Structure formats: structure tokens, C-alpha cells
N, C-alpha and C positions, 0 to 999 in steps of 0.2 A: 504494500500500500504506500503510495507516493508521499514523501515527507512526513511519514508517521513512524515512530519507533514503537514496536510492540515486543513485549517479552511474554512468551508463553511457555507453559510447561506441558509437554506432550508425553503421554505414557503409552507405550506399546508393550503390554505384558509387564515384564520385569525391567524394561528399559525406559529410562527417562532422559529426555533430551531438552536442553534449553536453547531456544532460538531467539536471536535478536534481529528483527526485520527492519529494513530501511531501503526504500526505492527498489523493492523487488530483490534485493541481495540479502544474504543472511550469513551469519557466522554461527555454526552449531558446534557441539562438542567434537564431532568427527573432524570438522575443518580446523578447529583449533589444535587438535592432536596432530593433524597433518602439518600445520604451520610449525609446531614444535619439532616434529620428526625431521622434516626437510631442512629446517633451520639448523638443527643439530648436524645433519649430514654435511651441509655447507661448511660449518665450523670444523668438523672432522677433516674434511678435505684440505682446509687451510693449514692444519697441523701435520699433515702427512705428505709424502711425495706424490700421492694421487692428485693433489691440488695443482700440480704442474707436470704435464705429460709431454715428453718429447714427440713431436709430430712434424713431419716434413722437415724443413731446415731450422725450425725454431721450436719453442715450447708453448703449450697451451694451458691456460688456467681452466679449471673445471668448477670453480666455486659458484659460478653463476647458474650452472645447469639445474640445481634443485629449484631455483627461483622460476625458471621457465617451465619445468615440469609442474610445479604447483599452480602456475597461472593457467596452463592448458588443461589441467585435470580438474581444478576447482574454482577457477575464475580470478579476476584481477585483484580482489581484496586479499585472497590467500596468497597470491603471487607477490603482491606488494609487501605483505607482512613478512614473508620469508626473505624478500629483498632487504627489508629493514634490519632483520637479524644479521644478514650478510654484511650490510654496511656498518652496523655497530661493531661487529667483530673486526672489521678492517681497522677501525679506530683503535680498538683494544690491542690488536696485533702490532699496529704502528707504535703504540706506547710501550708495550712489554717486550717487543722484539725489534728494536729500531734498526734501520739501515740509513745510509746517507740521504735517502729521499723520503724517509718516513714522515718527516715533518709536514709534507703537503697533505698527507692523509688525515691529519688532525682536523682539517676543515670538513665538516659534514657535507658541504656542497660537492666536494670531490669524492668522498668515501661513501656517503649514504644516499644522497639524492639519485645518482645514476642507478644504484642497485634497487631502489624502490621502483624506479621507472621501468626496470626490466619486466617486472610482473605485469605492468599496465600495457606497455607497448607490444609485448609478445602476445598477450591475450587478444587485443583488438586487431592486431595484424592477422591472427588466426581467424577471427570472425570475418574480417574484411575479405580474405582470400576465399573463404567458404561461400560468400555471397557472389563471387565472381563467376562461378560455374566451372565446368570441366574442360572448356575449350583449350586445346594445345597443352593440356596437362602432361601428357606423356613426353612431348618434346622438351618441355621445361625440366621435367624430372631427369631425363637422359642427360641434358646439358649439365645440370647440377652434379649428378653422380660422376660423370666423365671428368668434370673440372676437378673434383675432389681427388679422383684417382690420378690425374695428371700431376697434381700438386704433391701427392705422396710419392709418386715415382721420381719426381724431381728431387724430393728430399733424400731418397735413397741414393740418387746420383751424387748429390752434394756430400752425403755421409761417406761415400766411397772415395771421392776426390780429396776430401779433407781428412781422411783417415780417422773418422770420429769413433770408430770402434764397432764391434759386432752387435753390441746391445742396441744402439740406436737404429741400426739397419734392421735388426729383427723386430724392433718396435714398429717401424714403418711397414714392414711386411705384414705384421699382425693386423695393423690398421687397414691395410689394403684388403685383407681377407674379410675383416669386419664390414668394410664398406660394401664389398661384393654381396655379403650375406644380407646386409640391411637393404640394399637396393632390390634384391630378389624378394625379400620380405615385404618391402613397401609396395611393390607392384602386385605381388601375389595375394597379400592379406589386406592391405589398406586401400589399394587402388588410388583414386584421385585424392583421397583424404591425406595421403602422405605428403602431397605438395603443401597443404594447409599447415601441417606440422613443421615441415622444413622451412617454409618462408617465415613462420612465426619464430622459429628457433634462430634463424639468421637475424631477424629484427631484434630479438631479445639480446643476442650476443653482441651485436654492434651497438646497442644501447649502452651496454656495459663498457665495452672497449672505447668507443668513440666518446661516450659521455664523460668517462673518467679523464681521459687524456685531453679532451676539449676544456674541461674545467681546470685542469692543471695548467694548460696553455694560457687561459684567460686570467687566472688568478696567481699562479706560482711558477711561471715559465722559467725565469732566470734561476730561481732557487732550485728547481727540479733538475735542470741541466747542469748547474754547478755541482749538485750532489752526485751526479753521474760522472763528474770529472771531465766534462766536455766543454767546448767553446760556447759561451753564452750567446754569441752572435748567431749561432746555428740552432737556436732554440726551436723555431718553427719546424725546420727540417728534421730535427731529432725527435720531437714529440709526435709529429704526424707520420714519421717513418715507423715509429713504434706502433702506431695505430694500424698500419698496413701489415707489418710483420707479425704482430700479435693477433690481429683480427682474423686473418685467414685460418690459422691453425685452431683458434678457439671456436670458430664457426664449424669447422670439420668435426672436431671431437664432440661438440654439442649436438650436431645433427645425428651422429652415430648413437649417442646415448639417449637423446630425447625421442627419436623415432622408435627405438627399441622399447623404451618404457611406455610411451603413450600407445604404441601399437599393441603391447601386451595388455594394457588396461582396456583398450577398446575390444579386444578379443574376449576378455573376461566379461565385459558388459553384454556381449552378444550371447553368451552361454546361458 
């Protein structure tokens, strides 16, 4: 009910659920539990090597992925809430485990706002693509999957040329196998819906990467570049170069994980 907040107690046998309704959206016990679980997953990723996975020629952060999953599975409020947990953890990590550039993450406009927006932009991108229909879906999906495979193959080439070690090469080979499996799964099981999830994942990931780095550029460019030990005069080139080199691998790993998780959830709903 528009602009009215209702609290109601609904009993289904032994189960009791509290709902807070506003503008047709609601938070219930289940969704609050999902916020806590996926927020905790994001924090755990930040404390472990799983938070930064070598992919292609660079490394990808995965801490934004639970935010996208939350938004696509439960809506923008849940997604934004998980993003808030992610952002607050970024401030905590910057304070407790400082690096030369941690000071820029003390600012919530840099560390929190873009993470909250992940849940909102990914959800509404998902809704927008669903409304567009299925025209040219297969062509677009093929282009996306082929571009990901090309990037990973290029990463293997660079690993060999730079003698980066067998571990990074094996990691990229594993990711190629996963991409092939996910592409087959998306065509076979999800059909045109896989494009909705992929585009939403791309939008959510770029919201994180571009949002954080744009805020850094606008508010703390010189401080950030100086912390990296680079020439301050090249601040723009350095920061937006990071947006490109970080954005691509983060999109790839996010697509692999989100498509598999959301696909599994959709299959469960059909059963």
C-alpha cells in the first residue's frame, strides 16, 4: 500500500513472520536473514584470498558479487542492504589493515555509496532488460561469452610470456572451463533469461569499479596516486587505467558466479 507502513504478524502453523510494508516492498525475517548471510559472505571474502582471484592478466575482486546476487534474488532493498554491509566493512578494513591508499576509503562516498548503489543498479538493469524482449538475445549472448573466452586466452598468453608460473595458467584454464560450462548452462537451462542476469551483473560490477574509482578521482586523486608511489600529474591516466584493468576481470568472474547461483535458484523455483 503506497506511502503507508504496516506491521503485521502472520502465523502459518508454527511459523510467525513479521512484515514491514512500504510502497509494495517489504522486509521479512527471511530477507533479513539473507541480508545477514550474504553480508557475512562478502566480509569473509575480504578476509580470504577468495576476495581477489587471478583472472586473465590481472586480479578480480569478488566482494561485490553477494550484493548482486541479493539484488537479483530478493530485490533492491536487500541488495542495497548487503551493499551497505560491504561498504562499512571497507571502512573497517581500511582502518584495521591500512595500506598506503587506505586513507581514501575513510570517506563513505568512496567506500559505501558505490556499494549501496550496486544493489539498486543491478536490480533495475535486470528489470529493464527483461522488458526489452528476446530479440537478438542469442547473438548478444554469443558475443559476451566469446569476448570472455578471448580475454582469458589472452591472459594465458601473457602468463606464459611473463613466466608468471603454472598456478596462474591453471587458474585461467579452470576459468575457461567454467565459462564453457556456464555458457552451455545458460543456453540450455535459462534461455533468454541468462542475458537479463548477465547484463545486470555487468551493470552491478561496473557500478562498483567505476563508482569507487570515479569518487577517488573527484575527491582524492592526488592522495591516491601519491600513495601508489606514482606521478601525481598522471592521476587521471592511473585511476581510469585501473578502472579498465580491474573492471574487465571483475565482470568475468561475477558473470560466472552470478549466472550459476541465480540459475540454480530459478531451477529450484520451477521444481
